[in-house]
N, C-alpha and C positions, 0 to 999 in steps of 0.2 A: 659790924654789919655782916661780915662773912659768917661769924658764929651764929647769928640769928638765922641766916639762910640755912645753915647746916641743921639747926634745931628743927626748922620747919620741914626740911626734907625728911629727917628721921621721923618726925611726928606723922608725916603723910604716909611713910612706909608702914609704920605701926598700925595706923588706922586701916590701911589697905589689907594688911595681914589679918587684923581682927575681923574685918568685914568678910574676908574670904573664909575665915575659920567659922564664923557664925552662919554663913550661907551653907557651908558644908555640913555643919551640924543640923541645920534646918532640913536639908535634903535627906540627911540620914534618918531624921525623925519621921519623914514622910513614908507611908507604906508603899512598897513596890507595887506597881500596877500588875494585875494578874497577867500571866502569859497568854498570848493569843493562840487558841488551839489550832493545830495543824490538821487539816482534813485532806484525805486522799480518796479519790473515786476511781474505780476501775469499771469501764464500760465494755460490754461484750460486743455491741454493735457500734456503728458511728454515732458520735454525740448528737448528730442531727435527728436520729431516730426519736420519735416523740417521748417514749418512756425516759430515755436518757436526757432529752432536752429539758424536761420538767425538773429533774434532779439538778442538772447542770445550772439551770437558771436560778434556782433557789440558793445553791452554794455560791455562785458567782455574785449574787446580790449580797450575801452575807460577807463575802470577801471584800467587796467594794465598800461596805460599811465598816470595815476594819474589825469585824467580829471573829473572823477566821483567816488562816492562811490556807489557800486552796490550790491543790495540784491534781492532775487527772491524766488518764490515758484511755483512749478508746480503740475501737476495732480489734479488741482482744477476742477474736472469733473462734478460739479453741480453748478448752479447759487448761491446756498446758500454758498457753500465752497468758491467760488470766492469772493462773497460779504463780507463774514467774514474776509477773508485775506485782502481785500482792505480796509475795515474799520479799521482794526488793523494797517495797514501801514499808512493810512491817518492820524491817531492819532499821529504818530511820525513826521508829517509835513515834508516829503521829498520834494525836489524841483520838482521831476517828478514822476508820476505813469504811468506805461505802462500796458495796459490791453486789452484783446480780448473782444470786445463788441458783438460778434456774438449771444450770448445767454442771455445777461443781459444788453443791451444797455441803456434802460430807467433807470434801477436801478443804474447803474454806473454814469450816468449823474446826477441823483438826489444826489448821494454821492458827486460828484464834486461840486455841488452848495453849499454844506455845508463847503467846503474847498476851497474858491476862490483864495487863495494864493498858492495852489498846482497846477502845470500844469499836466493835465491829457492828455495822448496820447492814444486814443482808436483806435484799429485796427478794420476796418470794413468799410462798404460803407456809413455810416451816414455822415451828414454834421457837420462842427465845430459848437460848441455852446459857445458863449461868456458867461463869460469872460475867461474861462480857459480850455475848452475842444477842443483840436486839434485832428484831425483824420488822419489816414494813412492806406494804404493797400498795398498788394503785387500785383500791376497791372502788370502781366506778359504777357500781350497780345502781345506786340511786339516780344519778343523772342519766344513765343508760335507759332506765325504766321510763323516765320523763321523755326522752327522745322517742322511745317506742310508742308512747301515747300519741305523739305528733304524727309519726309514720303511719300508725294504724288509722288515724282520722283522715290523712291526706292521700293515701294510696287510692288510685282509681282502678288499678288492675287487680287489687286484692292479692298482690304478690310483692313481698319485700325480700331483699337480699341482705346477707351478712357476710362480710369477708373478714375472717379472723386469722390470727397467727398460728401459734402452736397449741396443741392440746395441753391445757394448763388450768389448774383450779380457778385462778383469778379470771382468766379469759373466759372460761365456761360460765362463771357467775355473771360476768358482764353481758355476755351474749344472751344468757337466760333471762336476765333482767330486761334487756331490750325487747326480747320476744314476749315477755309477760306484759309489758306495756302495750305492745302492738295488739296482742290478743284480747286484752282488757278493753281497748278502744274499739276493736273490730274483730269479733270472733271468727269472721269468715276468711281472714287473711291466711295465706299459706306462705311459708318461709323457705328460702333457698339459703342454706348455710354452707360455706366453704372454708375449710382450714387450709392455709397455704403451706403449713409446716415450716414456717420461718418467722423470725422476729422482725426482720427488716428485708423485704424483697419487693419494692414498689412495682416493678414490671409484672411480677407474678400476681400481686394483689390486683393490679389493673386488669389483667387477663381474666381473673376469676370474676371480677365485677362485670366485665363485658359479657361473659357467659351467662351470668344471672339476669342481666338486662335482656339478653336474647331469649331467655326462658320466661320473660314476662314481668320481671321485677321493675317497678317504677320508683322505688325508694331503696337506697343502699346505706347500711350502717357500715362505715369504713373503720372497723376495729383496727385495721392495719393500714399504714401509709401506702398510698398508691391507688386505692379504690376510688378516691374522689376524682382522679383524672378520668376514669371511665364514666363517672356520672356526668362530668362536664362534657365529654365527647358525645354522649347519648341523650343528654337533656333531661335526665331523671333527677329526683331529689337525692340529697346526700346528707349524712349526719357524721360529723367528725368524732375523733376520739383522743382523749388526753390533753391535746392542745387546741387552741382556737384555729381552725383550718378554714375559716371564712374566705380569706384572701385567695385560697387555691381555686375557688370557683364561686364567686359571690352570688351568682344567679341560681346556684344549685344547692349550696351548703346552707341548710335551714338553721341548724344549731349543732350542738355536739356536747360531749362530756368534757369536763376540764378537771385535771388533777393538779393540785397545788402542794408541792413538797415542803413549803415553808413551815407549816405547823409541826411536821415531823422533824425538820432540820432545826427549828427553834428549840424543841425539846432536847434534842441530842447535843446541840451546841451549849445550851445552858448547863447540862450535866457535865460536859467536858470542861467548861470554864470553872465550874465548882470543884473540879478534880474527882468527879464521881464516875465510876465505871460500873455499869449495871447491865442486866439483861431484861428487856421489857418488850412488850408487844406494842409497837408504834402504829400498827395498822388501824388502831381505834381512832386515829385522827382523820382517817379518810371517810368523812361523812359530811353531809351538808351542814349539820349542826356545828361541827368543829372547824368548818372552813377548809377542809382538806380536799373537797371536791365541789363542783358547781356545774350548773348548766351554762353553756357558752352564751354570750350575748346574741341577741336576735339580729343585730346589724341590719335593721330595716324590715326584717321578715315579720315583725309584729304588725306591719301595715298590710301584709299580704295574706296572713293566716286569718281564718275565721275567728271572731271574738270568742266563740264557744270553745275553740281549741286552746286559745291562750288562757282563758279562764280555768279550764280543766287542769292545764299544766301548772298554773300558779297555785291553784288549790292544793294539788298534790305536793308541789315543791314546799309550800309553806308548812304543810302538815309534817312532812319529813324533817324539815329543819327544826320544827318545834318539838319533835319527838312524839307527836300524837298519832302519827302513822309510822308503823314499823313493818318493814318488809324483809322477808328472807328468801333468797334465791339459791337454787341448788348449784353445786359445783360439778355435777355430772355433765357428760357431753350433751350439748343441746340437741333435741330432736329437730328435724327440719320442718315437719308439717304438724299441725295441731292434732290430726287424727292418729298420729303415732305416739302421742303422749299417753302415759299410763295413768 
């Protein structure tokens, strides 16, 4: 009896060893899952600033879905701070580094050349630089034009205001697009355009908008955060920029431009997951047709606006999205009043 028990024990051990061996071989035959790309983002202004917030939201969503590992740092308000952060990040060899090239484009490009296997995504108007510097920007011209159509139709004073950030090709294009829409809808409109010379200074933007309202503006395009507060205080109409700002002043924010970084992020993440490092222009995804930009939800304003205005905006939006309407807007500094246009 003892001999039979011993045999059974030895048999059980052999079976267990064989099972473990087979399981190990089966695991060895299985392909290793691809590594999850690491993404680092360096933000010049606080992450709450709309431009940053859009990028941060897209990358956070990708991280929650398990598609990337995401780390970031914000408020890098000098070129030195930004470069220090980027150099430290590059040393860790992430798959992707996202940075704002507005104030240190040449220095960041030089850093990228030292790390050719890291894909750099630089926000700004510059061209891609092989082998590893891709570029993107928030080209909001199409929805800004649509906002301008609404403002031109709804102004009663025939004066609209625009509060913009720094002089920059993309900002100029967005403002010019808004003004083109305004003047197409109402050639009699005059514009008050103020650049606050800052990417994120809400008190300064609010003060600029208040001055425009005092000068007769009854509709404000808040290209920079802070201007909507002035619209709320004074009772004029407002149009947001980059993110849906309806909640800031529901009775005053009619709509606005929306930027969605996900099409750009999806492209870059797919490249990184495949082990590809390239230089490409990702700004082409910032169109209504590609889903990179949109007009913000009306949030009930469709019941307040005349049907003719809604029909006009939808006609133009659909044509832009379908590609049957193609518009080009200058990147030169926008003129304030129509009579100053050449």
